[in-house]
C-alpha positions in Angstrom: -20.3 35.7 -22.0 -19.2 32.1 -21.8 -22.0 29.9 -20.4 -19.9 26.7 -20.3 -19.6 25.2 -16.9 -16.2 24.5 -15.6 -15.0 20.9 -15.9 -15.6 18.9 -12.8 -12.5 18.2 -10.7 -12.1 14.5 -10.4 -11.4 13.3 -6.9 -8.8 10.7 -6.3 -10.0 7.1 -6.3 -10.8 6.0 -2.7 -9.3 2.8 -1.5 -11.6 -0.2 -1.1 -11.1 -3.4 0.9 -10.7 -5.3 -2.3 -7.9 -3.0 -3.4 -6.3 -3.4 0.1 -6.5 -7.2 0.0 -5.1 -7.5 -3.5 -2.2 -5.1 -2.6 -1.5 -7.1 0.6 -1.2 -10.3 -1.4 1.1 -8.8 -4.0 3.3 -7.0 -1.5 3.6 -10.1 0.7 4.6 -12.2 -2.2 7.1 -9.7 -3.5 8.7 -9.3 -0.1 9.1 -13.0 0.3 10.4 -13.4 -3.2 13.2 -11.0 -2.3 14.1 -12.8 0.9 12.5 -10.2 3.1 9.9 -10.5 5.9 6.4 -10.0 4.6 4.3 -8.0 7.2 0.7 -8.8 7.9 -1.7 -6.1 6.9 -4.9 -5.1 8.7 -7.3 -2.2 8.8 -8.0 0.1 10.6 -5.2 0.9 13.1 -6.1 0.5 16.7 -4.9 4.0 17.5 -7.5 6.7 16.7 -6.5 9.5 14.4 -3.6 7.9 12.6 -3.3 6.6 9.1 -0.6 3.9 9.6 0.9 2.0 12.5 3.3 -0.9 12.9 3.4 -3.4 15.6 6.5 -5.6 15.7 6.1 -9.3 16.7 9.2 -11.5 16.8 10.7 -11.5 13.4 7.6 -10.0 11.7 5.2 -7.1 12.0 1.6 -6.1 11.6 1.0 -3.0 9.6 -2.4 -1.4 10.2 -3.7 1.1 7.6 -6.7 3.4 7.7 -8.7 3.0 4.4 -11.9 5.1 5.1 -11.8 8.4 3.2 -8.3 8.0 1.9 -7.1 7.9 -1.7 -5.9 4.6 -3.0 -2.4 6.0 -3.7 -2.0 7.1 -0.1 -3.0 3.7 1.2 -0.6 1.9 -1.2 2.2 4.3 -0.2 1.6 3.4 3.5 1.5 -0.3 2.7 4.8 -0.1 0.8 6.4 1.9 3.6 5.2 -0.8 5.9 7.2 -3.4 4.0 10.3 -1.1 4.1 9.9 -0.4 7.9 9.3 -4.0 8.7 12.6 -4.9 7.1 14.4 -1.8 8.5 15.7 -1.0 5.1 17.9 2.0 4.3 18.8 3.7 1.1 19.6 2.7 -1.6 18.0 -0.7 -0.9 14.9 0.9 0.5 14.6 3.2 -2.6 14.9 0.3 -5.1 12.4 -1.8 -3.1 9.8 1.0 -3.1 10.1 1.4 -6.9 9.8 -2.3 -7.4 6.8 -2.6 -5.1 5.0 0.2 -6.9 5.5 -1.6 -10.2 4.3 -4.8 -8.7 1.2 -3.5 -7.0 -0.2 -1.3 -9.7 -1.7 -4.1 -11.9 -3.4 -5.6 -8.8 -5.2 -2.4 -8.0 -6.1 -1.3 -11.5 -7.7 -4.5 -12.6 -4.8 -5.6 -14.8 -3.3 -9.0 -14.9 -1.0 -10.0 -12.1 1.5 -12.7 -12.4 0.7 -15.8 -10.4 2.9 -16.6 -7.4 
Protein backbone atom coordinates (compact mmCIF):
# COMPACT_ATOMS: atom_id res chain seq x y z
CA UNK A 1 0.00 0.00 0.00
CA UNK A 2 1.42 3.38 -1.05
CA UNK A 3 1.08 5.94 1.73
CA UNK A 4 2.50 8.82 -0.30
CA UNK A 5 0.09 11.70 -0.59
CA UNK A 6 -0.65 12.96 -4.09
CA UNK A 7 1.30 16.01 -5.14
CA UNK A 8 -0.67 19.20 -4.58
CA UNK A 9 -2.12 20.75 -7.69
CA UNK A 10 -0.72 24.21 -8.11
CA UNK A 11 -3.29 26.86 -8.84
CA UNK A 12 -2.64 29.56 -11.41
CA UNK A 13 -1.08 32.74 -10.09
CA UNK A 14 -3.79 35.28 -9.33
CA UNK A 15 -3.46 38.72 -10.83
CA UNK A 16 -2.49 41.57 -8.51
CA UNK A 17 -2.93 45.29 -8.95
CA UNK A 18 0.86 45.61 -9.23
CA UNK A 19 0.87 43.10 -12.13
CA UNK A 20 -2.01 44.99 -13.74
CA UNK A 21 -0.27 48.37 -13.44
CA UNK A 22 3.04 47.03 -14.78
CA UNK A 23 1.32 45.36 -17.73
CA UNK A 24 -0.70 48.51 -18.50
CA UNK A 25 2.50 50.58 -18.69
CA UNK A 26 4.24 48.08 -20.95
CA UNK A 27 1.24 47.56 -23.24
CA UNK A 28 0.66 51.30 -23.58
CA UNK A 29 4.30 51.94 -24.39
CA UNK A 30 4.40 49.10 -26.93
CA UNK A 31 1.20 50.26 -28.64
CA UNK A 32 2.49 53.84 -28.98
CA UNK A 33 5.88 52.60 -30.20
CA UNK A 34 4.09 50.84 -33.07
CA UNK A 35 2.05 53.94 -33.95
CA UNK A 36 -1.13 52.50 -32.45
CA UNK A 37 -3.59 53.98 -29.97
CA UNK A 38 -2.80 52.96 -26.40
CA UNK A 39 -6.01 52.35 -24.47
CA UNK A 40 -6.43 53.38 -20.87
CA UNK A 41 -6.84 50.46 -18.48
CA UNK A 42 -8.94 50.33 -15.34
CA UNK A 43 -10.42 47.76 -13.01
CA UNK A 44 -13.01 46.51 -12.40
CA UNK A 45 -15.53 46.89 -15.25
CA UNK A 46 -18.63 48.90 -14.38
CA UNK A 47 -20.85 46.12 -15.67
CA UNK A 48 -21.42 43.37 -13.12
CA UNK A 49 -20.55 39.80 -14.09
CA UNK A 50 -18.18 40.44 -16.97
CA UNK A 51 -14.42 40.05 -17.18
CA UNK A 52 -13.64 42.74 -19.78
CA UNK A 53 -15.37 45.73 -21.30
CA UNK A 54 -14.32 48.46 -23.69
CA UNK A 55 -15.65 52.00 -23.85
CA UNK A 56 -14.62 53.99 -26.89
CA UNK A 57 -13.89 57.68 -26.45
CA UNK A 58 -12.97 59.78 -29.46
CA UNK A 59 -9.84 58.23 -30.91
CA UNK A 60 -9.10 56.13 -27.83
CA UNK A 61 -10.73 53.67 -25.49
CA UNK A 62 -10.92 52.61 -21.86
CA UNK A 63 -10.51 48.88 -21.31
CA UNK A 64 -11.82 47.67 -17.95
CA UNK A 65 -10.66 44.31 -16.63
CA UNK A 66 -11.83 42.25 -13.65
CA UNK A 67 -8.84 41.14 -11.55
CA UNK A 68 -10.40 39.54 -8.48
CA UNK A 69 -10.24 35.76 -8.52
CA UNK A 70 -8.74 35.53 -12.00
CA UNK A 71 -5.44 34.01 -13.09
CA UNK A 72 -2.79 36.45 -14.25
CA UNK A 73 -2.70 34.87 -17.71
CA UNK A 74 -6.42 35.53 -18.22
CA UNK A 75 -6.04 39.16 -17.16
CA UNK A 76 -3.06 39.68 -19.48
CA UNK A 77 -4.93 38.06 -22.37
CA UNK A 78 -7.85 40.45 -21.82
CA UNK A 79 -5.50 43.43 -21.70
CA UNK A 80 -3.79 42.39 -24.93
CA UNK A 81 -7.16 41.86 -26.61
CA UNK A 82 -8.09 45.34 -25.41
CA UNK A 83 -5.18 46.81 -27.38
CA UNK A 84 -6.19 44.82 -30.46
CA UNK A 85 -9.87 45.84 -30.13
CA UNK A 86 -9.04 49.50 -29.48
CA UNK A 87 -7.13 49.61 -32.75
CA UNK A 88 -9.68 47.47 -34.64
CA UNK A 89 -6.93 45.22 -35.95
CA UNK A 90 -7.55 42.19 -38.14
CA UNK A 91 -5.32 39.23 -38.99
CA UNK A 92 -2.49 38.98 -39.77
CA UNK A 93 -1.60 42.32 -38.10
CA UNK A 94 -3.65 41.45 -35.00
CA UNK A 95 -1.94 38.06 -34.67
CA UNK A 96 1.55 39.54 -34.94
CA UNK A 97 0.70 42.25 -32.41
CA UNK A 98 -0.65 39.69 -29.91
CA UNK A 99 2.58 37.70 -30.13
CA UNK A 100 4.72 40.81 -29.75
CA UNK A 101 2.71 42.07 -26.78
CA UNK A 102 2.95 38.71 -24.99
CA UNK A 103 6.73 38.85 -25.36
CA UNK A 104 6.83 42.43 -24.10
CA UNK A 105 4.55 41.98 -21.11
CA UNK A 106 5.99 38.77 -19.69
CA UNK A 107 9.11 40.32 -18.08
CA UNK A 108 7.00 43.05 -16.47
CA UNK A 109 4.81 40.52 -14.66
CA UNK A 110 7.46 37.94 -13.75
CA UNK A 111 9.85 40.33 -12.04
CA UNK A 112 12.33 40.36 -14.91
CA UNK A 113 14.02 43.39 -16.30
CA UNK A 114 11.95 45.48 -18.66
CA UNK A 115 13.51 47.87 -21.12
CA UNK A 116 13.12 51.52 -20.28
CA UNK A 117 10.85 53.54 -22.54
